[in-house]
N, C-alpha and C positions, 0 to 999 in steps of 0.2 A: 920079786919088789917082795916085800913084808907088808903089807896094808892095812890096817886096822880102820874101820867104818862105826865110826860111833852115830846110834841112831836116837832118837825119842819117842815115835812112833806118830810125829809131826809131817805136815805137809811139807815142811823144809826137809826134811830125811826123806821124803818119796820124792821132791822133787832133786836131789842129791843122789839119790840111788836111779832115779833115771838117767838123769846126766852119766853113769855108770855106766849103764843099759847101752846109752846110745854113742860110745865111743869104744870101739871095737878094741884100742890100746890095754883098756881095762882091763876086757875080760877074755876068758881062756885059764888053762892051768899056767902061766905063766906066773901069776902070783898066785900067793901064800895071803889067803883075809884072815882077817878076826873082826868080831863082827862086836862091840861092845851097847850095852844097856844098862843106864845105871837108874835104879829105883830107889826114890827119894826117902831114906830114911824115918822112921816112925820116931815122932817127940819122943827122948828119956822116960821122960814119966808115964808115958802108956805102955812104951814096950816093957818098963820095968813088973808091970800088974798082967803082960800077954803073955801066955804061955808060948814057949820058944816054939813049939811045932805049929801051933796058929801062925806066930809072924814069920816061920820061914813058909809056909802057903801064902800067905800073902803078897810075901815078898816075890816069889814063884810065879801065882798069878797073875797079880802085876807086870811082871817082865815078859811071860809069855801072849798078855795082850799086847804085846808089839814086837813081839819077835816071830810071833806063828806069820803074820803075812810078810814077813822078810826072809825068812825061812822059805815060803813058796815062792818068792820073786829068785833069789838066790838057786833054788833047787829050779825051776823054771828054764833060767837062761844058763844051767852046768854050772855054777858056781859051787864049789865045794868050799865052805866057811867053818870054821870055827864061832861057837858063838859063848860070851863070858858076861856073867851078871854082876853089876855089884850095887851094893848099897852105900850110901851117902851124898854127900852134893855131886855132883855129876862135873863140873872142873876139873874137881881135885881126885875123882877117881879115873875120870878118861885121860886126865896126865899120869899118873900115876900106871897105868896100865900100858899107855906107850911107852914110858919109858923102861919098863920092869920088861915090858916084852919085845925091846929093842926093835920094834918095827922102823921099816923106812920112811913111811909117809901115813898121817893121819887124816883120814878124810870125814868131813861132816858138813851138814847142811847150816845154814843161817837165816835168822830171820831179816838179815840185812836192815838193823836198826839206822837211823840216821847218828852222826855225832854226839850230839846231843842225848840222844837215848840210850847210847851206852854210858855214855857218864852219867846220867842221874838212873838208866834201870840196870846198866850190869848187860852181861851179854856172856853165856857158858863159852859161845865162841871166842869172846874177846879174852876171857882168863885162860883159856886152853892156850892161844896162841900166844899170850905174857908169860906162861908160866911153862909151856914143855919148848923139850930138847929137840922134840921131834919136831919134822917142816909137815908144817897144817895145807892142806887143800880146802878151801871154804865154798863152798856151793852154793850159792843164794837163786 
């Protein structure tokens, strides 16, 4: 199975990874994992005055803050994964990666907002579920 794992470095992502490691059916070489992290884009006006190399370094540093512990987690459990970093709105980027990559499943943690919280605040998980054709496994 080709699985996309969306992470943001939050406790909810860590909880999702703990779920992954606690269930033997998700571990091992039977699955092809890709881990995706989306870095929020710098506002266009600010990006216009920054050197492209400085901006690229910033995005890479922000991604590494999240991906370094994820890599350690995956390596410790013998899970081989590819790592993808995108910039922009998280829900749009995750949905695009899931569909372009033809994944069988998208796993992600969820904050567990109430119905009112989702209505008022919105949620990356809610938006991904609404727009993705790939099945989504939310872990709270």
